[in-house]
N, C-alpha and C positions, 0 to 999 in steps of 0.2 A: 291171821293176818294176812292181808291182801299182798300178792307178790306180782309182778310184772316183769317180763323176759322179754327184751328189747330183740328181735328179730330184724336187723337193719341191712339195708345195702352196704358192700363194699366201700369206704370212703375213698374219694378222688385226691384228697387233701388232709391234712391234720385240721385244718379250718372247716372242711367239709363234715370230717369226724365229727367236731365238737356241735357243730350246728345240729348235726341229726341226732345228739345224745342230748342237747336242750330240748329237742322238740317230742323226743320219746319222753323226757322226762316230764314236760307240761302235760302232754296226754296221761301219762301214769298217775301224776297227782290229779287231775280231772276224773279219773276213773278211781281214784279214794285207795291207791296201793300205797302203801308203807315202806315199799323196798322196790329198786328198780334193779337190774342186774343187763350189761351189755355183752355181745361178744369180744372173742380175743385180741387184744390190741386196737380197739378202734379207734384211738390216736396214737399215732397216725396212721394205722393199718399194719397188718402183717406183712413181713418181707417172704419172699421165695414161693407163692402161691399164685404166682402169674398174673399178679397186679402190680401197678408202678407203685412205688410207696417213696414218698421225697424221703430227702435225707435229715437224719435227726436232728432236730433242734430242741436243745434242751429250754429254753427262753419260753419257745411255743408252747414245749408241755408243762412249764410251770403255770403259764399263764392259762392255759386251757383247763388247769386241776383248778388256779383258782376261782375261775369262772363257775365252774360245776359247785364247787363249795359253796359260793354264792346263793346260786340257784338252789340247791337242796336246802337250803335254811330256808328261802323264800318260799319255799313249796311245800317244806315240812316231811321232806321223804329220803330217804338213807339211799346211797346209790354206789352199786359195786360199779367201778370203773376200771376197764382194763386199759393197759396204756405200755408204752415204751419209756422205761426210764432209766437214765444213767448215773451210775454213781463211781465212787473210787475203783471200783472193782471192774466195772465196764456197763456193758449195754444190758438191761434185763426185759423179759416180758414180765410185767406186774398186773395186780390188781388191786387197785385204790379201795378201802369201803370209807365213805364219809357219811357221818351221821345226819339224822334230819335236823339239826341245830348248825350244820356246816362245817363241822369238826370233823380231822381226818384222823380216822381210829388206828389206822396203821394200813400196810398193804401185805399182799402174800405173793411171794415171787414164784415164777415156773421155775422148778429146782431140777425136773429131769426136760432135758430139751430133746427135741426130734433129731435122730442123727442128720436129716434132712437140712435141719436149722444150723447146723456146727457153721457153713461157709456164708452164714450172714452174720456171725460175729456177736451172737447172742450167747449170755455168760449165765449160767445156772446159778439161781440163787440157794441159800442156806436155810434152813429152819422152816417150820409152820407155823401157823398162827390160828387162833379160836378167835373168834369175833362175837359180839353179843350187842343186839339191839332189843330194847323192850322185852326182857326178861328170856330171849331167842337167842341160843346157841347156832352160829353156822360157821361153816368152813369153805376153804376155796381150793380148788384144782383145777388148773389150767390144759385144758384140751390134752396134749400127749398123755400128761399124769394120768388123768380120768381112764384115758382108754386103756393104757398098757401098763400101769402100777396102781393096783387097785389098793396098794397098802396107805397110798395118799389120802384116801378117801376114809378107808377103816379107822386110819389114827384121828382123823375128826370125829367119827362117829364113838369113838372110846373116848374120846375128852368131852363128851356129851351133847356133841353138834345135833340138831335136828334135822338142819337141811345142809347139805354140800351143795355149792353152785360152782357150773363148770362152763365157763368162759371158752368158746372154743372155733376153729373154722376147721370144717371138713367139709370139702369141696364134692365134685364127683369122683362117686367112688365105686368099683367094681363089686365089694362087698358089704351093702349097708346091713344086711343082716349083723353083721360083728356089731357096728355101730349103735344099732338099735338095741341089740342083745345085751350088748354092756353097758349102757345106761338103767335098764332094768336089771342087771346083775349087782350093779355099785347099791342101788337102793334096796334090795331085798335080800343079799347076802348081810346088810347092815341095818335092815329095818331103821330107815332114812328116808326123806326126801330128797330127791336129786333133781336138779334146777339145770339142765343144758342148755345153752345158748348159744348158736349158730348165726352166721350170716345167711342173708336172702340171697341165695346162687344159683345160677343157672345149671338147669340138669339135677339138682340138689337134691340127692336122697336119704339124707340124715337132716333131720328139721329140728329146730327149738323143742324142746320137750320136758315135761313135767312128771316125774313119776314119783308114786306113792310108796311111803314104808312096805307095803305088801307087794310091790312089783308092778302095780296097776298104773297105766298112762293115763294122767289125771286130763292132760290137754298138751296138744301139740298143735305147730304152727304148719300154714300150708308151705308147700316147696315154692322158692324162688319168688315169695311174697315178703314186702315189709310189712309187718306185724307185731304188735304189742301182746303177747299172750298171757294173761290176767286169770291168775289160779289163787281161790280162798283156801287157805289150809286153817288145822288146826294141828299145831307143831306138838301138842302133846300125844298125836298120833303116833311118833315117831320114838318106839320103845329104845332103841338101840340093842335090842336081846342078842342077835346075833354076833354083834361085835363085841359085845360084853364078855361073852362066853367064850372068845377067844383067848386060846392060854400060849402066850408067846415063848412060854419056858419048854415047848415040845420042838422048838425049832433051834 
């Protein structure tokens, strides 16, 4: 299975985010990827991280989603598309999964909101999902969840996920060893692939990375560089051994 992780620039608008997504999908298709994943809230951008993000517009979000569904079908590629999405409960951070025939398979909400995000009106979602494409099961955890709530990753592994995708935004940080180490922990403690997708950010010390079930960093992006990280993997190498041996009755 060939997977693309799109380390992109932070979009100046929802329209630019859509164009960036479309360009990366076309590049991933040219490189024969079967799936591509993007950073957290690529459309219209993530609030509260030092960039201007335009006011939420649901019609723009729906139109962008429709365009990407069409392109996914044309390019025969599965897309993990992180967005803002408003429903009757409020404004969520989500990641849509679009199949290679353009069908929306569902979306994963960000259920653990960073305390710094409360002021921007983001509402945590409920429940977790497993997605399956071409017989490969995978889960999604969004940024803060993957760093500080490892239970979210373990849940997916215990449901048979071979890969957990981790759309994120991590800017300039003083302790990059925590973030880089956490990626290795999430894979090694569950014996799964862990695919973390960040933006290309100035003074970046935590980059887009793909970690193997044995904790090996298979590939990582260059700091502050827009780049499609392409990795060829064998999903059967993810045994989920340690995740399956977890005994919740002890707690």
